[in-house]
C-alpha positions in Angstrom: 35.6 4.0 -18.7 33.3 6.1 -17.1 30.5 3.6 -16.6 33.3 1.1 -14.8 34.2 4.1 -12.2 30.9 5.3 -11.7 29.1 1.8 -11.6 29.9 0.8 -8.0 28.5 4.6 -6.8 25.6 4.8 -8.5 24.2 0.9 -7.7 24.8 2.2 -4.3 23.1 5.8 -4.7 19.7 3.5 -6.5 19.8 0.8 -3.9 19.7 3.4 -1.4 16.8 5.4 -2.9 15.0 2.4 -4.0 15.5 1.3 0.0 13.5 5.0 0.9 10.7 4.1 -1.3 10.4 0.5 -0.4 10.4 2.0 3.3 7.0 3.1 3.0 5.0 -0.7 2.4 5.2 -0.6 6.1 2.6 1.7 6.1 -0.8 0.7 6.7 -2.3 3.5 3.8 -2.3 1.6 0.3 -1.7 4.6 -1.5 2.0 5.3 0.5 2.7 1.7 -0.1 1.9 1.7 -3.4 3.7 4.5 -4.3 6.8 3.5 -2.4 6.3 -0.4 -4.7 6.0 2.4 -8.3 8.8 4.3 -7.4 11.3 1.8 -6.3 10.6 -0.2 -9.6 10.8 3.2 -11.8 14.6 3.7 -10.4 15.3 0.2 -11.1 14.3 0.6 -15.0 16.2 4.1 -14.8 19.7 2.4 -13.9 19.5 -0.2 -15.8 18.9 2.2 -18.7 21.8 4.4 -17.3 24.0 1.6 -18.0 22.7 -0.3 -21.2 20.9 1.7 -23.7 22.9 5.0 -22.6 26.7 3.8 -22.9 25.9 2.1 -26.0 24.9 5.1 -27.5 27.5 7.4 -26.5 29.9 5.1 -27.6 28.2 5.5 -31.1 28.8 9.4 -31.4 31.7 10.7 -33.1 35.5 11.4 -31.1 36.7 14.6 -30.0 40.6 14.9 -31.0 41.0 17.0 -28.1 40.3 15.8 -25.0 37.9 18.3 -22.8 39.7 20.0 -20.1 37.8 20.6 -16.9 37.9 24.1 -15.6 39.0 24.3 -12.0 39.5 27.7 -11.3 36.3 29.4 -10.7 32.3 27.7 -9.9 29.9 27.5 -7.7 30.9 24.5 -6.0 34.8 26.1 -5.2 32.3 29.0 -3.9 31.3 26.6 -1.5 34.5 24.8 -0.8 35.8 28.4 -0.1 33.3 29.2 2.4 34.0 25.7 4.0 37.7 26.1 4.3 36.8 30.0 6.4 34.3 29.0 7.9 34.3 25.7 9.8 33.6 26.8 13.3 30.6 28.2 12.1 29.3 25.5 9.6 29.3 23.1 13.1 27.9 25.6 15.4 25.3 26.3 13.3 24.6 22.6 12.2 24.0 22.4 15.7 21.2 25.3 16.3 19.8 23.5 12.4 19.9 19.6 15.1 18.2 21.8 18.4 14.9 24.0 16.5 14.6 20.4 13.7 14.1 18.5 17.4 12.0 21.7 18.6 9.9 21.9 15.4 9.5 18.2 15.2 7.6 17.8 18.8 4.7 20.4 17.1 4.4 17.8 14.0 0.5 17.4 14.3 -1.9 15.3 11.8 -5.0 16.6 12.6 -6.1 18.5 9.0 -9.3 18.8 7.3 -9.9 17.7 4.2 -11.9 20.5 2.7 -7.7 22.2 3.3 -6.2 20.0 0.4 -7.7 22.5 -2.0 -7.4 25.9 -2.8 -10.0 28.4 -1.5 -10.5 29.5 -5.4 -11.5 25.1 -6.8 -15.1 24.3 -7.3 -14.4 21.5 -5.0 -13.8 24.1 -1.6 -16.7 26.1 -2.7 -18.9 22.9 -3.0 -17.5 21.8 0.0 -18.4 24.5 2.3 -21.5 25.0 0.8 -22.5 21.7 2.2 -21.4 22.8 5.5 -23.2 25.8 5.8 -26.6 25.0 4.2 -27.3 21.3 4.5 -25.6 20.6 7.7 -22.5 18.6 7.5 -20.0 16.9 5.2 -18.5 13.9 6.9 -20.2 11.4 8.2 -20.4 10.3 12.0 -23.0 8.1 13.0 -23.3 6.5 16.5 -24.4 3.0 17.2 -25.9 1.8 21.0 -27.0 -1.6 21.8 -29.6 -2.3 24.3 -27.8 -3.9 27.7 -27.5 -7.1 26.9 -28.9 -7.8 30.5 -32.4 -5.7 29.4 -32.9 -6.7 25.6 -35.8 -7.9 24.9 -36.5 -11.0 23.3 -40.2 -12.4 22.2 -41.1 -15.2 23.5 -44.8 -16.1 23.0 -44.3 -14.9 19.3 -46.8 -18.8 18.6 -49.7 -16.6 20.0 -52.2 -14.6 17.9 -52.5 -10.9 19.4 -55.9 -10.6 20.5 -55.9 -6.9 19.8 -54.8 -7.1 16.0 -51.3 -5.8 16.6 -48.0 -7.1 16.4 -46.0 -6.5 19.5 -42.8 -8.5 17.6 -41.4 -5.5 17.1 -41.5 -4.2 20.9 -37.7 -4.0 22.6 -35.6 -2.0 24.9 -35.2 1.9 23.1 -39.1 1.7 21.4 -40.3 2.9 25.3 -41.2 6.5 26.1 -39.1 6.2 28.6 -35.8 5.5 26.6 -36.3 7.7 23.9 -36.4 10.6 26.2 -33.1 9.3 27.1 -32.2 9.0 23.7 -33.0 12.2 22.4 -30.9 13.7 25.2 -28.2 12.1 23.4 -29.2 13.4 20.1 -29.9 17.0 21.3 -26.6 16.6 22.8 -24.6 15.4 19.3 -26.7 18.1 17.8 -25.1 21.1 20.2 -21.9 20.5 19.6 -20.2 23.1 16.9 -18.8 20.4 15.3 -21.8 18.8 14.2 -24.1 19.8 11.8 -27.3 17.9 11.3 -28.3 15.2 12.9 -30.9 12.3 12.6 -32.3 9.4 14.1 -35.2 7.7 15.2 -35.9 11.1 17.5 -36.3 13.0 14.8 -39.5 11.2 14.1 -40.9 10.8 17.7 -40.1 14.8 17.5 -42.7 14.9 14.0 -45.1 13.1 15.9 -45.4 14.7 19.5 -45.7 18.2 17.2 -48.3 16.8 15.2 -50.1 15.6 18.6 -49.2 18.5 20.6 -48.1 16.6 23.6 -45.5 13.8 24.3 -46.2 10.5 23.5 -46.8 7.4 25.5 -46.0 3.9 25.3 -49.3 3.1 23.6 -49.2 6.0 21.1 -45.6 5.0 20.2 -47.1 1.8 19.5 -50.0 2.7 17.5 -48.3 5.2 15.8 -45.9 2.8 14.6 -48.7 0.1 13.4 -50.8 3.2 11.5 -47.6 4.5 9.8 -47.2 4.4 5.9 -44.7 1.9 5.2 -42.3 4.0 3.4 -42.5 6.7 5.9 -42.1 4.5 8.4 -39.0 3.3 6.5 -37.5 6.4 6.3 -38.6 7.8 10.1 -37.5 4.5 11.9 -36.6 1.3 10.6 -33.4 3.5 8.9 -32.6 4.5 12.6 -33.4 1.5 15.0 -33.5 -2.4 14.4 -36.3 -4.9 13.8 -36.1 -5.9 17.5 -35.8 -2.3 18.8 -32.6 -3.2 20.7 -30.1 -1.2 18.5 -30.2 2.3 17.8 -28.2 4.7 15.3 -27.4 8.1 15.1 -26.2 9.9 12.1 -24.7 13.4 12.6 -22.5 15.0 9.9 -19.1 17.3 10.5 -18.1 20.6 9.5 -15.4 20.1 7.4 -15.2 23.8 7.2 -15.3 24.8 10.9 -11.9 26.6 11.8 -9.8 24.5 14.5 -11.4 20.9 13.4 -10.1 18.6 15.5 -11.4 14.9 15.0 -10.0 13.2 17.8 -10.7 15.7 20.5 -14.2 15.7 18.9 -14.5 11.5 19.7 -12.7 11.0 22.5 -15.1 13.1 23.6 -17.6 12.2 22.7 -16.5 8.7 23.7 -16.3 10.6 27.2 -19.6 12.1 27.6 -20.9 8.9 26.2 -19.7 7.1 29.3 -19.6 9.9 32.1 -23.0 12.3 31.4 -25.5 9.0 29.6 -24.0 6.1 31.7 -23.8 4.3 28.6 -21.6 1.6 29.2 -18.2 1.5 26.6 -19.0 -2.1 25.4 -22.7 -0.8 24.3 -22.4 1.8 22.0 -19.4 2.6 18.8 -18.9 5.0 17.0 -18.2 5.0 13.1 -18.6 6.6 9.3 -16.5 8.1 7.6 -15.0 10.9 10.3 -13.7 7.5 12.6 -12.1 6.4 9.4 -10.2 9.2 7.9 -9.2 10.2 12.0 -7.9 6.9 12.3 -5.4 7.4 9.0 -4.3 10.6 10.3 -3.1 8.6 13.8 -1.5 6.1 11.6 0.5 8.7 9.5 2.8 8.9 13.3 3.8 5.4 13.0 4.4 5.6 9.1 6.7 8.3 9.5 8.6 6.8 12.4 8.5 2.6 10.5 9.9 4.3 7.0 12.9 6.6 8.6 13.8 4.0 10.8 14.6 1.9 8.1 15.9 4.1 5.5 18.6 5.1 8.2 19.4 1.6 9.3 19.8 0.0 5.2 21.8 3.5 4.3 24.2 3.0 7.7 24.7 -1.1 7.0 24.9 0.5 3.0 27.2 2.4 3.8 29.5 -0.1 5.8 29.6 -2.6 3.0 30.8 0.7 0.5 33.1 2.0 1.9 34.7 -0.4 4.6 34.9 1.8 7.1 32.5 2.6 10.8 33.5 6.1 11.1 33.5 7.1 7.2 29.8 5.6 7.3 29.0 7.6 10.5 29.8 10.4 9.1 27.9 10.5 6.1 24.9 9.6 7.9 25.4 13.0 9.7 24.1 15.7 7.0 21.2 13.2 6.3 20.1 12.9 9.4 20.0 16.6 9.5 18.3 17.4 6.3 15.3 15.0 7.6 15.4 16.4 10.7 15.2 20.1 9.4 12.7 19.4 7.3 10.1 17.8 9.4 11.0 20.6 11.8 10.0 22.9 9.3 6.7 21.1 9.0 5.9 21.4 12.1 6.7 25.1 12.6 4.7 25.9 10.0 1.8 24.2 11.3 1.1 22.2 8.4 -0.2 18.6 9.9 0.9 15.7 7.9 -0.7 13.9 5.2 0.1 10.8 2.6 2.2 13.0 0.9 3.8 14.9 3.7 4.6 11.9 5.8 6.4 10.2 2.5 9.5 13.9 2.4 11.6 12.4 4.8 11.8 8.9 3.8 12.3 10.1 0.3 14.8 13.2 0.7 16.8 10.9 2.7 17.3 8.2 -0.1 17.5 10.3 -2.7 19.9 13.4 -0.6 22.3 10.2 0.7 23.6 9.8 -3.1 25.2 12.7 -2.6 27.0 11.9 0.3 27.7 8.2 -1.7 29.1 10.1 -4.7 31.3 12.7 -2.6 32.7 10.4 -0.1 34.1 7.4 -3.1 35.4 10.7 -4.9 37.0 12.0 -1.8 38.2 8.2 -1.0 40.0 8.7 -4.3 41.5 12.0 -4.2 42.9 10.5 -0.7 45.0 7.7 -2.3 46.1 10.1 -4.2 47.5 13.1 -2.4 46.9 11.5 1.5 46.4 15.6 1.8 42.6 16.1 3.6 42.4 20.1 2.3 43.7 19.3 -1.5 41.4 15.7 -1.2 38.4 18.3 -0.3 39.2 20.6 -3.0 39.3 18.2 -5.8 36.1 16.6 -4.5 34.3 19.8 -4.4 35.2 20.6 -7.9 34.5 17.3 -9.3 31.8 15.6 -8.0 31.2 18.5 -6.0 29.9 20.2 -9.2 27.7 17.1 -10.9 26.1 16.6 -7.3 25.5 21.1 -7.1 23.5 20.6 -10.7 21.8 17.3 -10.0 20.6 18.4 -7.0 19.6 21.8 -8.7 17.6 20.1 -11.5 15.5 18.0 -8.9 14.6 20.8 -6.8 13.3 23.0 -9.9 11.8 19.4 -10.6 9.7 19.3 -7.3 8.9 23.2 -7.5 6.8 22.5 -10.3 4.1 20.8 -7.8 3.8 24.7 -6.3 0.9 25.2 -9.8 -1.2 22.4 -8.0 -4.4 23.4 -7.0 -4.2 20.1 -4.5 -2.5 21.5 -1.7 -0.8 18.0 0.0 0.7 18.5 -3.6 2.0 21.8 -3.3 3.2 20.9 0.5 5.3 17.7 -1.0 7.0 19.8 -3.8 8.2 22.2 -1.0 9.1 20.4 1.4 11.2 18.1 -0.6 12.5 20.4 -2.3 14.1 22.5 0.9 15.0 18.5 1.8 17.2 18.2 -0.9 18.5 21.9 -0.7 19.4 21.4 2.7 20.9 17.9 1.6 23.4 19.4 -1.0 24.3 21.8 1.7 25.0 19.3 4.0 27.8 17.4 1.1 29.6 20.3 0.2 29.6 21.9 3.5 29.2 19.9 6.6 30.1 16.5 5.2 33.7 18.1 4.0 34.1 19.8 7.4 33.7 16.7 9.2 35.9 14.9 7.4 39.1 17.7 7.8 38.3 17.5 11.8 37.6 14.1 12.7 40.3 12.4 9.7 39.0 9.2 9.1 41.3 8.3 6.8 45.2 7.4 8.0 
């Protein structure tokens, strides 16, 4: 009997949770999509086990002679019902305040974070990254590749003629001239002068060493002689790693200080791009920034689109399921409100706290909706059954609180405790994921036991 009564609501709660996790596949970040697929598969397995293996085991247990009678005269959910009964206007007013603050907090969301902040300051990883930044000139590579202007690239059209001076001039290109090396050195010094950047290496680094040894700047002839006379291993490390064989492309290798307070990669990249065009006169098709810093920045910037896409899919899918389950547009809309508020509250809390979005916290909204909506489905399903019997809204709400409401409360409590275990992690994204998901579940259960019955009482969707 229990399996028959609970199969439909549990089926829809499982489907909504699966949809929530599957919505993560819209992300361009593979760990997030893999996480969504793995959790969706786990929900399917859990549902099948619950309605096959579990009932079979229960049926084999010895039956009690006297049926268990549930005491509905006390309990936490009855206490919550009394709060609803005596404070309905306050609940509506408080919900509107929460909604307004959530919108404000969401507007403050940021994706800019530092990899070093993923770890607690007393961990070996944090200490190691800090040491690299302080002593070795930065952690994350940021490479600048500059091409010669297309109209000025020098090609060797006389490679079939012998060199009468015994020097190979086939490598004589745009950048390896005294004038253009001076220009390259200015870009090198500009990058090195930025507080976000530590060590910078380029072909200018090797030229500077030669000029120090020579005591003056090198002219074009001296540059050519230097290149021919350098041993191959030194030439490889000082020149060839930073300039192409035809001298028409150079690479400046910088390293970003990950431990720098206030580091903003997007601003850094945007400002460098702007200065290269406007201060140094480079065409935007002539250069490009690359390296781990750029890749990581692109990953962070894609988090916003992942968040919007996953949350949008979840809300649409859940609303459609509500329509199929309750056969009522008004009930479906009412059921969406507590979950919408819970998701908005947790995202607003992330914004107010200043914690940037990352690959963990960006999944909180979709996951909290998918799990929290289970409470709404169970409560509305029970409420409809009670209404078919008594037709009295307040009595139906009280019975729903003292029956399915109690199961909802304890289920949500175990979920909250489970996520709070992540507080023991040394990986900060896991800690934040546990905190904000637990907060979302608390808001979801309060919404289902306070705001949802308030909306049902005032709007009276069932006649």
